[in-house]
C-alpha positions in Angstrom: 57.7 140.3 107.2 55.2 137.6 108.7 56.5 138.0 112.1 55.5 141.8 111.9 51.9 141.2 110.8 51.4 139.0 113.9 52.9 141.5 116.1 50.5 144.0 114.4 47.4 141.8 114.9 48.1 141.0 118.5 48.5 144.9 119.3 45.1 145.4 117.6 43.4 142.8 119.5 44.5 143.7 122.8 43.8 147.2 122.1 40.2 146.6 121.1 39.4 144.3 124.2 40.6 147.1 126.4 38.4 149.6 124.4 35.4 147.2 124.9 35.9 147.5 128.7 36.3 151.1 128.7 32.9 151.4 126.8 31.4 149.4 129.7 31.7 152.4 132.2 29.4 155.0 131.0 30.4 157.2 134.0 34.1 157.5 132.7 32.8 158.3 129.3 30.5 161.1 130.7 33.5 162.5 132.2 35.6 162.5 129.3 32.9 164.2 126.9 32.0 166.8 129.7 35.4 167.9 130.2 35.8 168.2 126.3 32.8 170.3 126.2 33.3 172.6 129.3 34.4 175.9 127.9 35.6 177.3 131.4 36.8 174.3 133.0 33.5 174.1 135.1 30.9 171.8 135.2 29.0 171.4 132.2 25.3 172.0 132.1 24.5 169.8 129.1 23.8 166.4 131.1 20.7 168.3 132.4 19.5 168.9 128.9 20.3 165.7 127.3 17.6 163.5 125.9 16.5 160.3 127.4 18.7 157.3 126.4 21.7 159.5 125.0 24.0 156.6 126.5 22.6 154.2 124.0 24.0 156.0 120.9 26.7 158.4 122.1 28.8 155.9 124.0 29.1 153.2 121.1 30.1 156.3 118.8 32.9 157.1 121.4 34.0 153.5 121.7 34.3 153.5 117.8 36.4 156.6 117.8 38.8 155.4 120.5 39.0 152.0 118.8 39.7 153.9 115.5 42.5 156.0 117.0 44.3 153.3 119.1 44.1 150.8 115.8 45.6 153.5 113.9 48.4 154.1 116.1 48.9 150.5 116.2 49.3 150.6 112.4 51.5 153.5 112.5 53.9 151.9 115.0 54.0 148.8 112.9 54.9 150.6 109.8 57.7 152.9 111.2 59.1 149.7 113.0 59.2 148.0 109.8 61.0 151.1 107.9 63.4 151.5 110.3 64.2 147.7 110.3 64.4 147.3 106.5 66.8 150.4 106.0 69.9 148.7 107.6 72.7 150.6 109.1 73.9 153.9 107.6 77.4 153.6 106.2 80.1 155.2 108.1 81.6 156.6 105.1 80.7 157.5 101.3 84.1 157.4 100.2 85.2 154.1 101.9 88.4 152.9 100.5 88.5 150.1 97.9 90.4 146.7 98.7 93.7 146.7 97.4 94.0 145.4 93.9 96.7 142.7 94.8 94.3 141.2 97.4 92.6 138.0 95.9 89.7 138.5 98.3 89.3 142.1 97.3 85.8 143.3 95.6 85.1 141.5 92.3 81.5 142.5 91.6 82.7 145.1 89.1 84.6 143.6 86.4 88.3 144.4 85.2 88.5 146.7 82.4 88.8 144.6 79.7 86.7 144.5 76.5 83.8 143.0 78.4 83.6 146.0 80.8 80.1 147.6 80.7 79.5 150.2 77.8 77.5 153.2 77.9 74.3 150.9 77.9 75.3 149.0 81.4 76.6 149.9 84.6 78.3 148.5 87.6 77.7 148.4 91.4 78.9 151.9 92.9 80.0 153.4 96.1 78.0 156.6 96.7 80.0 159.6 95.9 83.0 157.4 94.4 82.0 155.5 91.8 81.8 151.9 90.9 83.0 149.3 93.8 86.0 148.1 91.8 87.5 144.6 91.0 91.0 143.3 90.1 93.7 145.0 88.4 94.0 143.3 84.9 97.1 141.2 84.9 99.8 142.5 82.8 98.3 146.2 82.6 100.2 149.0 80.9 99.3 152.4 81.4 99.3 155.4 79.2 97.8 158.2 80.7 96.9 159.4 84.2 94.5 162.0 85.6 94.4 163.1 89.3 91.6 165.2 91.0 93.6 165.5 94.3 96.7 164.3 96.1 94.7 161.0 96.6 92.4 160.1 93.9 93.5 159.2 90.5 92.9 157.0 87.4 95.3 155.4 85.0 94.1 154.4 81.3 95.9 151.7 79.4 95.5 148.2 78.4 96.0 144.7 79.3 95.9 141.3 77.1 92.4 140.0 76.8 90.8 137.3 74.3 88.2 139.7 72.9 89.6 143.0 72.0 89.5 145.9 72.3 91.5 145.5 75.6 91.4 149.2 77.0 91.4 149.2 80.8 90.9 151.8 83.6 92.2 151.7 87.0 91.3 153.9 89.9 93.2 154.7 93.2 92.2 156.4 96.3 95.3 156.3 98.3 97.8 158.3 96.0 98.6 155.4 94.0 99.5 152.7 96.9 96.8 150.7 95.9 94.4 150.3 92.7 91.3 148.6 91.3 89.8 148.0 87.9 86.6 149.6 87.1 84.5 149.5 83.7 86.3 151.4 80.6 84.5 152.4 77.4 84.3 149.9 74.5 87.0 151.8 72.4 90.3 150.9 71.3 93.5 152.5 72.6 95.1 154.7 70.2 98.7 154.1 71.3 98.6 150.6 70.9 95.7 149.1 68.8 95.4 148.9 65.1 91.9 148.9 63.7 90.0 150.0 60.8 89.4 153.6 60.2 85.8 153.2 61.5 86.5 151.9 64.8 86.2 153.8 67.9 89.6 154.8 69.7 90.5 156.7 72.8 93.9 158.1 73.9 93.6 160.2 77.0 91.6 160.3 80.3 90.5 163.2 82.2 88.3 163.4 85.4 86.8 166.6 86.5 85.8 165.2 90.1 85.3 161.6 91.3 82.3 161.2 89.4 82.5 163.2 86.1 85.1 161.8 83.6 86.1 162.0 80.0 87.7 159.5 77.7 88.5 160.9 74.3 90.5 160.5 71.2 90.7 161.2 67.7 87.4 159.9 67.0 85.8 159.2 69.9 84.5 160.8 73.1 83.2 159.1 76.3 81.3 160.8 79.3 81.0 159.2 82.8 78.7 160.9 85.6 78.8 158.0 87.9 82.6 157.6 88.6 83.4 155.2 85.4 80.4 152.7 86.2 79.0 153.5 82.9 80.2 155.2 80.1 78.0 157.2 77.4 79.5 157.9 74.0 78.9 161.3 72.8 77.6 161.8 69.1 79.8 163.1 66.8 82.3 163.9 69.5 86.2 163.5 69.7 88.9 165.6 71.2 92.6 166.3 70.4 93.0 167.6 74.2 91.0 168.3 77.1 91.5 170.0 80.5 89.6 170.8 83.5 89.7 174.7 83.9 88.2 177.0 86.3 85.3 175.0 87.1 84.6 174.2 83.3 85.9 171.8 80.6 88.0 173.1 77.7 88.7 170.8 74.7 90.3 170.9 71.4 88.4 170.4 68.4 88.5 170.6 64.8 86.5 170.3 61.6 86.4 166.7 61.5 87.7 163.7 63.3 91.1 162.3 62.1 91.7 165.6 59.9 95.7 165.8 60.8 97.9 167.0 59.3 95.2 169.2 58.2 93.3 170.4 60.9 91.6 173.8 61.8 91.7 173.5 65.6 89.6 175.3 67.7 89.0 175.5 71.7 85.4 174.7 73.0 83.9 175.1 76.5 81.3 173.1 78.6 80.0 172.9 82.2 81.2 170.0 83.8 79.4 166.9 82.8 77.6 168.8 80.1 77.4 167.5 76.6 76.8 171.2 75.1 79.8 172.5 73.7 80.5 176.1 72.7 83.3 177.6 70.6 85.7 180.2 72.2 87.2 182.7 70.1 90.9 181.9 69.4 93.2 184.1 67.3 94.0 183.0 63.9 97.5 181.7 62.7 97.9 178.3 64.4 99.2 175.2 62.9 97.1 172.1 61.8 99.1 168.9 62.3 98.8 168.4 66.2 97.7 170.2 69.1 98.3 169.7 72.9 96.2 171.4 75.8 97.7 172.1 79.4 96.2 174.0 82.1 96.5 174.7 86.0 94.1 176.8 87.9 92.9 179.7 85.1 96.1 179.6 83.3 95.8 177.7 79.9 98.4 176.9 77.2 97.7 175.7 73.9 100.5 174.4 71.6 99.7 173.8 67.6 102.5 172.2 65.6 102.9 171.8 61.9 103.8 169.0 59.7 107.7 169.0 59.5 107.8 165.9 57.3 110.7 166.4 54.7 112.3 169.2 57.3 109.9 171.8 56.1 111.3 175.6 56.8 109.4 177.8 59.0 107.0 175.2 60.1 107.4 176.1 63.8 105.2 175.4 66.7 102.5 177.9 67.7 101.8 178.8 71.2 98.5 180.3 72.5 98.2 181.6 76.3 95.1 182.4 78.4 95.3 183.5 82.0 91.6 183.9 82.5 90.4 180.1 82.2 90.3 180.2 78.5 87.9 183.3 78.1 90.5 185.4 76.0 93.9 184.2 74.2 97.0 185.8 73.3 99.1 184.2 70.3 103.1 183.9 71.2 104.3 182.2 68.1 107.1 179.9 68.7 108.8 180.4 72.2 111.8 178.2 71.2 114.5 180.3 69.5 116.4 179.2 66.4 119.8 177.8 67.1 122.0 179.0 64.2 120.4 178.4 61.2 118.6 175.4 62.5 115.0 174.9 63.6 113.7 174.1 67.1 110.0 173.1 67.8 108.2 173.1 71.0 107.5 169.4 71.6 105.8 169.6 75.1 104.4 172.1 77.4 103.1 172.1 81.1 101.7 174.6 83.3 102.8 174.6 86.9 100.8 174.7 89.9 102.1 178.4 90.6 100.6 179.0 87.0 103.9 179.3 85.3 104.4 177.9 81.7 107.3 175.6 80.8 108.0 174.2 77.4 110.7 171.7 76.2 112.7 172.8 72.8 113.8 170.2 70.4 116.3 171.1 67.8 114.9 169.9 64.3 118.2 168.5 63.1 120.5 168.0 65.7 121.5 169.2 69.4 120.2 168.9 72.7 117.0 169.9 73.9 116.5 172.5 76.8 113.5 174.1 78.6 112.1 177.6 78.5 109.8 178.9 81.3 107.5 181.8 81.5 106.0 183.4 84.7 103.6 186.0 82.9 102.5 183.7 80.1 104.4 186.0 77.6 107.9 186.0 77.9 110.0 183.0 78.1 113.6 182.5 79.8 115.8 179.6 78.4 117.6 177.1 80.6 120.7 174.9 80.0 120.2 171.5 78.2 119.9 168.5 80.5 122.4 165.8 79.9 120.7 164.1 76.6 116.9 165.3 77.4 114.4 163.3 74.9 111.5 162.7 77.2 108.9 164.1 79.2 108.8 167.6 80.9 107.0 168.2 84.5 107.1 171.4 86.4 106.0 171.7 90.4 106.5 175.5 89.9 108.7 177.9 87.9 111.9 177.0 89.5 111.2 173.3 90.0 111.5 171.3 86.7 112.0 167.7 86.2 112.7 165.9 82.9 113.7 162.4 81.3 117.0 162.4 79.8 118.1 159.0 78.2 116.2 156.9 80.7 117.8 158.8 83.5 115.6 161.6 85.7 117.0 165.3 86.0 115.8 167.8 88.3 116.2 171.2 88.5 115.6 173.8 91.2 116.5 177.1 89.4 114.5 177.0 86.3 116.6 174.8 84.2 119.8 176.8 84.6 121.5 173.5 86.5 120.2 170.0 86.6 121.1 166.9 88.9 120.1 163.3 88.4 117.7 161.8 90.7 118.7 158.5 92.2 116.6 156.6 92.6 114.1 157.9 90.0 111.7 157.1 87.2 113.7 155.3 84.4 111.4 156.5 81.6 108.1 158.0 81.3 104.7 157.9 79.5 103.1 161.1 81.7 104.5 163.5 84.0 102.3 165.8 86.1 101.9 167.7 89.4 99.0 168.1 91.5 100.7 170.7 93.7 104.1 172.1 94.3 105.1 169.1 96.4 103.3 166.0 94.9 104.0 165.0 91.4 103.6 161.8 89.5 105.4 159.9 86.7 103.9 157.0 84.9 106.4 154.3 84.0 107.9 150.9 85.1 110.1 150.2 88.1 113.0 149.7 86.1 113.3 149.3 82.1 111.2 146.2 81.3 109.5 145.7 84.8 106.2 146.1 85.7 104.0 149.1 85.2 103.0 151.6 88.0 103.5 155.2 89.4 106.0 157.1 91.0 105.4 159.7 93.5 107.1 162.6 95.0 105.9 164.7 98.0 109.2 166.8 98.2 108.9 168.7 94.8 110.8 166.0 93.0 113.7 165.5 95.3 112.8 162.0 95.9 110.3 159.3 94.4 108.5 156.2 95.4 107.3 153.6 92.9 103.9 151.6 93.5 103.1 148.9 91.1 99.7 148.8 89.5 99.0 145.2 90.5 
């Protein structure tokens, strides 16, 4: 700053000196003024009519104007020089990759996502267009939910040991799960693992609509971020039993009160991405009241409501609702899983593939093997054969390409569940299964039983899988 001021002063002094020399020549000044006042480019006639002594006042005035113009130019040039020098070089990319989470020299300006992570009233340093800079992955991180907005950009919700609960943590990847960084998480307990009093905030799921707008929600808490997780803002009176990004907007499952199960009156609500203004969407009556699941891909949405089957209650089957227009209108399907002899079956999981087909996992209530059913029109379902001991998650890359977890083994079908083949090596278990496209899918789980958590990725529709740990 001092160097710039000295430079400006030297330029101004030099220009003033040159101007004083210029004023000492009245002939030159007369020529300049004469040229300016000549209308036709010829010789002006005003000198013959000028009053005596005109140079005594006009020349100093001209000099003052020239000095003002020159000094103004110097000041403007100095200001521009200062502006260009202080701005610094432009970033080559607004989506630069964060350092791998396993690197000890990686970014540490953003805290790991323990309970000390910023709440809705603080924010972390950010990369433009991508969110927080990111820090190390918390040691011992265990994941419980995944969300992806592209084949490369994803987030994991989980927990890690910490000394000051809640220990809820969030990780982010920008390279398809090969490396992860920790980013701030809402100061809320993780519902699947933490026990706390009835008044504490608990979240169980995470969904991002794009790189900046995300939702962390659970049975009695709802948080929104619009800066990629640098800060989280709790929504007053908010909660959700399910939430998905559908056709450029957000759909969530709400009820008459938080924690109302098993006596909930579930309803669908819609909001613009990033908005906190929700509107009810009409839904046919007749749903169940114990649990609800929402799944979507493109404009196809499926809502599963489940009953309380405690004590083996008869006819307490699940009820499915489907929408093919992004949740605007709904069709009630009832329970797609047929009776097995005299026993009840329940829809325990549902998924929507990228081709908008709907698949469900049917589980006998008493005894028997689980099996899949698939619909390509959102109304009629065709049953597959049971995979050996299917008891876990369900995923679908298309109506024909299905994957399930069965007794700690991973199985794949390429004919809508008619035949199953074990995938070796494959994920040994699951907490989350999903497909971003017909070829790219993920499974959340360990490398092996009891091993560290990470993500399994397929790029060939489920035929082969590669594991990458979180830390």
